[in-house]
N, CA, C and O atoms as a DFTB+ gen file, in Angstrom:
352 C
 N C O
     1  1     -73.186     -90.943      -7.103
     2  2     -72.496     -91.444      -8.309
     3  2     -71.140     -90.833      -8.422
     4  3     -70.981     -89.614      -8.365
     5  1     -70.183     -91.663      -8.580
     6  2     -68.727     -91.196      -8.651
     7  2     -68.443     -90.738     -10.066
     8  3     -68.774     -91.428     -11.029
     9  1     -67.818     -89.551     -10.192
    10  2     -67.381     -89.057     -11.461
    11  2     -66.136     -89.723     -11.972
    12  3     -65.231     -89.987     -11.180
    13  1     -66.035     -90.010     -13.252
    14  2     -64.873     -90.654     -13.842
    15  2     -63.819     -89.617     -14.164
    16  3     -64.118     -88.608     -14.804
    17  1     -62.604     -89.845     -13.738
    18  2     -61.514     -88.951     -14.064
    19  2     -60.788     -89.471     -15.306
    20  3     -60.564     -90.675     -15.431
    21  1     -60.431     -88.603     -16.191
    22  2     -59.662     -88.957     -17.387
    23  2     -58.243     -88.420     -17.190
    24  3     -58.043     -87.455     -16.451
    25  1     -57.288     -89.019     -17.827
    26  2     -55.886     -88.574     -17.683
    27  2     -55.455     -87.979     -19.041
    28  3     -55.592     -88.612     -20.088
    29  1     -54.942     -86.772     -18.985
    30  2     -54.388     -86.091     -20.158
    31  2     -52.934     -85.817     -19.904
    32  3     -52.560     -85.374     -18.818
    33  1     -52.096     -86.080     -20.910
    34  2     -50.675     -85.934     -20.759
    35  2     -50.142     -84.927     -21.794
    36  3     -50.467     -84.981     -22.980
    37  1     -49.318     -84.019     -21.291
    38  2     -48.740     -82.956     -22.125
    39  2     -47.225     -82.898     -21.849
    40  3     -46.746     -83.305     -20.790
    41  1     -46.517     -82.389     -22.821
    42  2     -45.088     -82.191     -22.647
    43  2     -44.812     -80.768     -22.088
    44  3     -45.571     -79.835     -22.352
    45  1     -43.741     -80.625     -21.333
    46  2     -43.375     -79.335     -20.757
    47  2     -41.848     -79.149     -21.090
    48  3     -41.012     -79.990     -20.758
    49  1     -41.552     -78.028     -21.746
    50  2     -40.129     -77.750     -22.045
    51  2     -39.611     -76.674     -21.159
    52  3     -40.399     -75.869     -20.662
    53  1     -38.335     -76.613     -20.933
    54  2     -37.657     -75.580     -20.155
    55  2     -37.349     -76.022     -18.735
    56  3     -36.695     -75.277     -18.006
    57  1     -37.792     -77.208     -18.305
    58  2     -37.501     -77.662     -16.953
    59  2     -36.072     -78.160     -16.893
    60  3     -35.690     -79.016     -17.691
    61  1     -35.263     -77.643     -15.961
    62  2     -33.882     -78.086     -15.909
    63  2     -33.590     -78.785     -14.528
    64  3     -32.480     -79.270     -14.311
    65  1     -34.550     -78.827     -13.648
    66  2     -34.393     -79.480     -12.333
    67  2     -35.689     -79.905     -11.758
    68  3     -36.753     -79.558     -12.272
    69  1     -35.620     -80.655     -10.692
    70  2     -36.815     -81.161      -9.996
    71  2     -37.642     -80.022      -9.460
    72  3     -38.867     -80.130      -9.400
    73  1     -36.989     -78.895      -9.053
    74  2     -37.667     -77.767      -8.505
    75  2     -38.492     -77.127      -9.545
    76  3     -39.568     -76.613      -9.242
    77  1     -38.032     -77.128     -10.799
    78  2     -38.848     -76.594     -11.938
    79  2     -40.148     -77.426     -12.100
    80  3     -41.242     -76.889     -12.275
    81  1     -39.973     -78.703     -12.036
    82  2     -41.172     -79.588     -12.179
    83  2     -42.129     -79.391     -11.048
    84  3     -43.340     -79.413     -11.266
    85  1     -41.651     -79.203      -9.870
    86  2     -42.470     -78.910      -8.743
    87  2     -43.254     -77.569      -8.900
    88  3     -44.418     -77.465      -8.513
    89  1     -42.600     -76.598      -9.457
    90  2     -43.209     -75.326      -9.695
    91  2     -44.433     -75.456     -10.691
    92  3     -45.492     -74.867     -10.475
    93  1     -44.239     -76.202     -11.713
    94  2     -45.296     -76.452     -12.704
    95  2     -46.457     -77.215     -12.041
    96  3     -47.618     -76.823     -12.160
    97  1     -46.128     -78.282     -11.360
    98  2     -47.080     -79.083     -10.683
    99  2     -47.893     -78.256      -9.651
   100  3     -49.118     -78.378      -9.630
   101  1     -47.295     -77.469      -8.849
   102  2     -47.979     -76.648      -7.862
   103  2     -48.853     -75.606      -8.562
   104  3     -49.977     -75.351      -8.128
   105  1     -48.368     -75.025      -9.599
   106  2     -49.166     -73.981     -10.304
   107  2     -50.476     -74.600     -10.858
   108  3     -51.552     -74.022     -10.706
   109  1     -50.368     -75.736     -11.475
   110  2     -51.567     -76.348     -12.043
   111  2     -52.521     -76.837     -10.944
   112  3     -53.739     -76.680     -11.029
   113  1     -51.917     -77.434      -9.911
   114  2     -52.815     -77.908      -8.807
   115  2     -53.496     -76.736      -8.121
   116  3     -54.663     -76.861      -7.749
   117  1     -52.850     -75.638      -7.938
   118  2     -53.438     -74.465      -7.280
   119  2     -54.534     -73.805      -8.132
   120  3     -55.429     -73.138      -7.612
   121  1     -54.439     -74.005      -9.421
   122  2     -55.366     -73.348     -10.378
   123  2     -56.798     -73.848     -10.269
   124  3     -57.739     -73.118     -10.580
   125  1     -56.967     -75.095      -9.827
   126  2     -58.264     -75.699      -9.778
   127  2     -58.722     -76.178     -11.117
   128  3     -59.878     -76.571     -11.272
   129  1     -57.822     -76.158     -12.121
   130  2     -58.186     -76.595     -13.472
   131  2     -58.362     -78.091     -13.545
   132  3     -59.097     -78.577     -14.404
   133  1     -57.708     -78.843     -12.667
   134  2     -57.743     -80.284     -12.683
   135  2     -57.916     -80.826     -11.302
   136  3     -57.644     -80.137     -10.318
   137  1     -58.384     -82.105     -11.206
   138  2     -58.507     -82.698      -9.891
   139  2     -57.113     -82.976      -9.325
   140  3     -56.896     -82.875      -8.117
   141  1     -56.165     -83.327     -10.210
   142  2     -54.790     -83.656      -9.800
   143  2     -53.853     -83.399     -10.958
   144  3     -54.142     -83.774     -12.094
   145  1     -52.719     -82.754     -10.670
   146  2     -51.667     -82.653     -11.707
   147  2     -50.384     -83.246     -11.229
   148  3     -50.043     -83.072     -10.059
   149  1     -49.656     -83.931     -12.053
   150  2     -48.347     -84.550     -11.648
   151  2     -47.387     -84.261     -12.768
   152  3     -47.726     -84.397     -13.944
   153  1     -46.169     -83.855     -12.398
   154  2     -45.135     -83.614     -13.384
   155  2     -44.051     -84.614     -13.195
   156  3     -43.606     -84.857     -12.073
   157  1     -43.596     -85.229     -14.328
   158  2     -42.457     -86.156     -14.352
   159  2     -41.306     -85.419     -14.912
   160  3     -41.294     -85.172     -16.118
   161  1     -40.295     -85.029     -14.108
   162  2     -39.176     -84.304     -14.622
   163  2     -38.370     -85.091     -15.618
   164  3     -37.905     -84.529     -16.609
   165  1     -38.185     -86.397     -15.385
   166  2     -37.358     -87.221     -16.272
   167  2     -37.928     -87.252     -17.676
   168  3     -37.171     -87.163     -18.642
   169  1     -39.248     -87.377     -17.820
   170  2     -39.868     -87.449     -19.160
   171  2     -40.399     -86.106     -19.626
   172  3     -40.931     -85.994     -20.731
   173  1     -40.258     -85.076     -18.781
   174  2     -40.747     -83.720     -19.166
   175  2     -42.217     -83.725     -19.542
   176  3     -42.634     -83.146     -20.546
   177  1     -43.001     -84.412     -18.682
   178  2     -44.441     -84.536     -18.964
   179  2     -45.247     -84.008     -17.779
   180  3     -44.828     -84.080     -16.624
   181  1     -46.389     -83.489     -18.107
   182  2     -47.415     -83.052     -17.177
   183  2     -48.683     -83.944     -17.364
   184  3     -49.305     -83.946     -18.427
   185  1     -49.026     -84.672     -16.330
   186  2     -50.277     -85.493     -16.376
   187  2     -51.293     -84.796     -15.595
   188  3     -51.044     -84.386     -14.461
   189  1     -52.496     -84.638     -16.188
   190  2     -53.561     -83.937     -15.554
   191  2     -54.746     -84.898     -15.489
   192  3     -55.162     -85.465     -16.499
   193  1     -55.277     -85.067     -14.287
   194  2     -56.462     -85.878     -14.101
   195  2     -57.667     -84.939     -13.926
   196  3     -57.661     -84.071     -13.054
   197  1     -58.680     -85.118     -14.748
   198  2     -59.841     -84.257     -14.785
   199  2     -61.036     -84.943     -15.351
   200  3     -60.904     -85.865     -16.156
   201  1     -62.202     -84.515     -14.951
   202  2     -63.449     -85.117     -15.476
   203  2     -63.600     -84.825     -16.958
   204  3     -64.089     -85.664     -17.716
   205  1     -63.174     -83.618     -17.377
   206  2     -63.244     -83.268     -18.788
   207  2     -61.880     -82.686     -19.191
   208  3     -61.064     -82.308     -18.351
   209  1     -61.674     -82.631     -20.501
   210  2     -60.363     -82.143     -20.978
   211  2     -60.169     -80.660     -20.549
   212  3     -61.031     -79.807     -20.759
   213  1     -59.003     -80.409     -19.946
   214  2     -58.776     -79.019     -19.487
   215  2     -58.681     -78.055     -20.662
   216  3     -58.256     -78.417     -21.759
   217  1     -59.084     -76.833     -20.401
   218  2     -58.963     -75.763     -21.418
   219  2     -57.504     -75.562     -21.716
   220  3     -56.748     -75.155     -20.834
   221  1     -57.076     -75.839     -22.953
   222  2     -55.674     -75.751     -23.336
   223  2     -55.126     -74.379     -23.240
   224  3     -53.958     -74.209     -22.888
   225  1     -55.930     -73.364     -23.542
   226  2     -55.456     -71.987     -23.416
   227  2     -55.160     -71.600     -22.025
   228  3     -54.158     -70.929     -21.777
   229  1     -55.999     -71.997     -21.076
   230  2     -55.829     -71.717     -19.655
   231  2     -54.608     -72.462     -19.144
   232  3     -53.767     -71.899     -18.444
   233  1     -54.522     -73.767     -19.513
   234  2     -53.420     -74.610     -19.059
   235  2     -52.115     -74.079     -19.610
   236  3     -51.131     -74.014     -18.873
   237  1     -52.066     -73.697     -20.872
   238  2     -50.854     -73.123     -21.488
   239  2     -50.406     -71.854     -20.707
   240  3     -49.219     -71.668     -20.442
   241  1     -51.362     -71.011     -20.358
   242  2     -51.022     -69.768     -19.602
   243  2     -50.494     -70.096     -18.246
   244  3     -49.531     -69.479     -17.792
   245  1     -51.087     -71.039     -17.593
   246  2     -50.599     -71.420     -16.225
   247  2     -49.134     -71.884     -16.313
   248  3     -48.287     -71.446     -15.535
   249  1     -48.859     -72.756     -17.251
   250  2     -47.464     -73.289     -17.429
   251  2     -46.558     -72.200     -17.788
   252  3     -45.456     -72.098     -17.250
   253  1     -47.018     -71.303     -18.764
   254  2     -46.166     -70.170     -19.211
   255  2     -45.906     -69.215     -18.038
   256  3     -44.774     -68.754     -17.886
   257  1     -46.881     -68.906     -17.226
   258  2     -46.679     -68.017     -16.155
   259  2     -45.675     -68.606     -15.126
   260  3     -45.035     -67.861     -14.383
   261  1     -45.554     -69.895     -15.098
   262  2     -44.586     -70.578     -14.206
   263  2     -43.183     -70.538     -14.834
   264  3     -42.196     -70.888     -14.187
   265  1     -43.106     -70.095     -16.143
   266  2     -41.817     -70.025     -16.785
   267  2     -41.440     -71.090     -17.764
   268  3     -40.282     -71.230     -18.159
   269  1     -42.485     -71.870     -18.166
   270  2     -42.171     -73.035     -19.043
   271  2     -43.184     -73.049     -20.224
   272  3     -44.090     -72.222     -20.321
   273  1     -42.962     -74.048     -21.111
   274  2     -43.808     -74.061     -22.338
   275  2     -44.488     -75.407     -22.407
   276  3     -43.849     -76.433     -22.173
   277  1     -45.783     -75.427     -22.726
   278  2     -46.548     -76.649     -22.816
   279  2     -46.560     -77.109     -24.259
   280  3     -46.654     -76.300     -25.182
   281  1     -46.460     -78.448     -24.449
   282  2     -46.469     -79.126     -25.739
   283  2     -47.489     -80.198     -25.753
   284  3     -47.747     -80.813     -24.718
   285  1     -48.098     -80.458     -26.902
   286  2     -48.915     -81.649     -27.087
   287  2     -47.907     -82.804     -27.342
   288  3     -46.812     -82.587     -27.860
   289  1     -48.304     -83.994     -26.973
   290  2     -47.485     -85.142     -27.158
   291  2     -48.072     -85.975     -28.320
   292  3     -49.279     -86.207     -28.385
   293  1     -47.188     -86.416     -29.228
   294  2     -47.560     -87.296     -30.337
   295  2     -48.005     -88.601     -29.697
   296  3     -47.175     -89.346     -29.176
   297  1     -49.306     -88.891     -29.728
   298  2     -49.821     -90.100     -29.048
   299  2     -49.326     -91.372     -29.653
   300  3     -49.285     -92.376     -28.941
   301  1     -48.937     -91.426     -30.929
   302  2     -48.508     -92.644     -31.570
   303  2     -47.157     -93.057     -31.055
   304  3     -46.902     -94.237     -30.815
   305  1     -46.234     -92.017     -30.875
   306  2     -44.882     -92.388     -30.468
   307  2     -44.612     -92.000     -29.009
   308  3     -43.566     -92.336     -28.452
   309  1     -45.574     -91.284     -28.395
   310  2     -45.398     -90.731     -27.047
   311  2     -44.160     -89.859     -26.894
   312  3     -43.620     -89.717     -25.797
   313  1     -43.726     -89.293     -27.975
   314  2     -42.544     -88.378     -27.934
   315  2     -43.021     -86.969     -28.080
   316  3     -44.049     -86.740     -28.717
   317  1     -42.308     -85.991     -27.509
   318  2     -42.640     -84.579     -27.673
   319  2     -42.508     -84.229     -29.160
   320  3     -41.554     -84.634     -29.824
   321  1     -43.436     -83.509     -29.643
   322  2     -43.447     -83.110     -31.032
   323  2     -43.455     -81.561     -31.086
   324  3     -44.490     -80.934     -30.861
   325  1     -42.326     -80.979     -31.377
   326  2     -42.258     -79.518     -31.356
   327  2     -43.161     -78.842     -32.433
   328  3     -43.434     -77.644     -32.365
   329  1     -43.600     -79.630     -33.401
   330  2     -44.460     -79.050     -34.413
   331  2     -45.903     -78.855     -33.852
   332  3     -46.732     -78.181     -34.464
   333  1     -46.168     -79.464     -32.678
   334  2     -47.490     -79.368     -32.047
   335  2     -47.431     -78.458     -30.835
   336  3     -48.163     -78.673     -29.869
   337  1     -46.592     -77.469     -30.863
   338  2     -46.460     -76.513     -29.740
   339  2     -47.785     -75.817     -29.588
   340  3     -48.420     -75.377     -30.546
   341  1     -48.174     -75.739     -28.321
   342  2     -49.448     -75.004     -27.999
   343  2     -49.152     -73.519     -27.833
   344  3     -48.272     -73.154     -27.054
   345  1     -49.828     -72.705     -28.509
   346  2     -49.620     -71.273     -28.409
   347  2     -50.753     -70.684     -27.593
   348  3     -51.906     -71.099     -27.710
   349  1     -50.404     -69.704     -26.760
   350  2     -51.432     -69.051     -25.930
   351  2     -51.959     -67.851     -26.655
   352  3     -52.833     -67.153     -26.140
């Protein structure tokens, strides 16, 4: 039986170049927290594919250790909402 993957999208602040986005993506992919992580530099988002919702504390630490900050995204407007900043 094939497991269903869900997609979770978060905002990432502090990325100033494609290399920054690659650093975040590699850090999350190496962590084993998700089946697949993809960063979109243009939209400053991190998409995580996983069977269950990733542990936000762990994900926040991984992104923070890479030098950036994780944000929840306002699902209604799909815009970054700084009032929903995730704290580690």
